[in-house]
N, C-alpha and C positions, 0 to 999 in steps of 0.2 A: 052296592052301597054308593050313594051319590058323592061326587067329588066336591060338591058345593060346601064351602067352609061355613061353619056356624059363626054367628056374630062374635062369640067369645074367642074364636080362633083367628079372626082377622087381625092384621097388623095395625096398630093404633098410630095414626099419623098426627104429627105435631102441627096441625093446621094453624093454630094461633101463632106459633113461632115462625112458620113459613110466611104468613101474611105480614108479620112485623118486619121480617128480614127483607122481604120484597119492597116494602114501603121505604125502609131506610136506604136501600140501594138507589132509589130514585131521588134522594135528597142530595144537596151539595155536601161535600166531604165533612166540612166543619160542623154543619148542622146535624148530620147523621151521627157523628162522633158524640156530640153533646147529648143527643137524645138517647143513644145506645148506652152511654155511661150512666145516665140518670134514670133510665127506665128499668123496672124490674122484669119487663117482658123480654126475656132472652130464651132462645130456643134451646131445649134440652134433649130433643129427639135425635135420632140417628142421622138426620139431614143437616145438622148444625155445621156450618162452614164459616171460616173467617171472612169478614167483609172485605171486598176489594176496594182499596183506597186509591184515589187518584193522586198522582204526583203534582198535578197542575192546580194551583189555587183558583178560586172563582175569579173570572175576568172582570175588570172595571170598565163599564161603558165609556168609550172614548179613549181608553188607555190611561196610563200613569201621567202622561203629559197634560191631559185635560184636567186631571185632578190637581196637578201642580199649579197650573194656571189659576184655577179657582182658589187655591190656598194662598197664592201670592196676592190675588186681588183682596182677599179677606184681610191679610196682613197689612196691605197698604191702606185699606179703609180704617183699620184700627189705629194705625199711626196718624192718619188725618184727624181722627177723633181725639187722640191724645194731644195733638198740636192745638186743637181748639179749646180743650178744657184746661190745659196747662199743667205744670208739674206740681202746683200747690193744691190741686183738686183732691178731694177725699178718696176718689177712685183711681187716682193716677198709679198707685202701686199695684193694684189688682190688674189694671189695664196693661201695665208693663209686663207682668207675669204672663198674661194671656198672649200678648204679642210674641214673647220669647217661646212660649209653648208651641204656637203655630210655626215659628221658625224651626223648632226641633223636629216637628213632623215633616216639614219641607225637606230638611236634611236627611231624614230617614228614607224619604222617597227618592233621594238622589239629587235634590235641588241644592243650590248654593244660596246661602243667606247669612248676613252678618248679624251679630247679636245687637239687639235694640238697646241703644244708650239714650236714656231720657233727655239728658242735657244737650244732646246734639239736635234735638227737635223743639227746643224752646228758645226764646230770645227776649231780652229786655228792651229791644228796639221796636218802636212803633212804625207803622207804615209811613213812608215818605209822602210829603205833600206834592201832588202831581203838578200843580201850578208853579210851585217854587222850582221844581226840577226843570220844567219847561223854560222858565226864566233863565236858569243856568245854561241851558242849551243855547239860547239866543245870545247870552253874554259871551260864551265861548266862541260862537260863530263869528260875532263881530270882532272879537279879539284876534282870531286866527285867520280869517279870510284875507288872502293876500293878493288876489288878482283883480280886485274891484272893490266896490263898497256894498254894504248890506243896508237895505232900506225897507220901509213899510212893514216893520215887524209887529206882530200881534199874537195874542194867545186867546183861544176860544174853547168852548165846549168843556168847561171846568178843567182846563189845562191839557186836554188830550189833543188839541189841534194847534199847530203852529203855522201861521201865515208869514211869508217872507219873500223879499225880492232882492235879486243880485243885479248890480249894474256895473258895466265896465266897457273896456275897449280892447280889441285884439291888436296884434302887431301890424296888421294891415290898415288900421284905422277904423274898422267896422265897430260900431257901438251896439251894445246888446243890453236887454233887461229881461231877466227870467223871473217869472212869478211862480211861487211854489206854495203848496199846502201839504203838510205832513201830519199824519194822525198816528198816535200811539197811546195805548192804554197804560203804559208803564215807562214813561221817561225816567231814566236813572240819574240824569244830570251830567254824565260824563260824555254825552254825545255832542256833535256839532253837525249843522247842515252844510253841505258843500255843493258848489256848482262849478263845472268846467265847461267853458264855451267852445263850440266848434260851429262852423257855418251851417245854418239851418237846423241846429240841434244842440248837441252837447249832452251833459248828464247832470242831474241833480240827485244827490244821495245823502244818506245819513251815515256818519262815521263815528267810531268811538276810539278814544286814545288809549291804547293798550300796549304795554311792554315797549314803550318808546316810539310807537308809530300809529298812524291813523288806519284803522281797519274798517272796511265797508260792512255795514250792518243793515243795509237797505231791505234785505229780504224779510226782516222782522217788522217793517214799517210800511204804512200806506203812503206812498209818495206820488203826487201828481203835480205837473207844472206845465207852463207854457212860455213861449219865447217871443220877444219883439227884438228885431235887429234892423239896423239901417246905417247909412253913411255918417261920417263925422258930423257932429252938431245936431243930429236928429233925435237922439235918445237921452244922452247924459244931461242931467239938469232939467229935463222936460217932465211935465206932469202927464203921465200916461195912465188912463183908466183901464179897467178890465175890459170894458165894452170896446174901446178903440183898439185894444191890444189884439183881439181876434181879427178885426178888420185889417189892420196893418199887416198882420202875419199872412192873411189870405192874399192881400194885394202883392206882397213880396213874393209869395209862392207863384202867383199868376205871371208876374214879370219874368220869373225864371223858366216857367213852363212854356209860355207862348213862343219864344224864339225856337225852341226845339220842335214845337208842333208845326212850324212852317216847313220843315223838311221831312215831315212825317209822310210815309208812303200811302197811308190811308187817306190823307188829305189830297194827294195827287189823284187818287182814284175818284174821290168825290168831285174834284174839279173837272175831270174827264167826263163824268156822268152829267154834270151841269152843261158842259159844252155840247154833248149829244142832245140834250133836251132843247137847246137853242136852235139846233140845226137838224131837227127830227125829220126823217124822210117819211112822207105820207104814202101809205100803201094804196095801190090802185084797186079799184073795186072789180 
């Protein structure tokens, strides 16, 4: 008698359940659970085994930090939109709720965020007039500058540019005049332009009066300036144009450099070379 089993004697395999189980194992844990719980396709055969669940949730590309950065940016953009439309807008309430919802998710991910308070982001104050603020800067400068006089003041480029000149004399009798141009897109009005003279230079700066003292704020401003200096009677009370300013500064610079050049070792080498040229020995043929 043959050992071959007849079709009716063979073990019936649950191929449908096996395929479904294999498919679910290759899916992310949460997706597999959802499909398994919702689907009627469950294995009932002898090979039915509990699904192996992963302890690690699906990873976020770039990590949680990248997700937090994106959510902070979204929150900031929503706040900027709120500040533009104002608290009286018909969508202000809904926008406030959305901003605070984003803040809640940021907190759940481990980020720190304060609750959004609408009244902290609106104001009844209009933007200040730049030209008026620039005028205040000049007035304060004239009032407070104590080591000389302030002259040739003007405002240009819709208030963003201040042109100014400082004139004075140091303790040795040397007179100076410093011409400056300062640019700023946001004069606040509590600043002043300052200039302190030293021979051949000094410093022009922008300072703001805060907590009882003048603090240097020059890093936030575009400050450019040039200097004219000379003996007593050559600067103060004289009309000096910008064109002659550069010439006089260059001439003063040459007067200081030339005496030093007379003792320069390179010059001695050049003189020796000229001497050899005058008494050059002619080679015999």
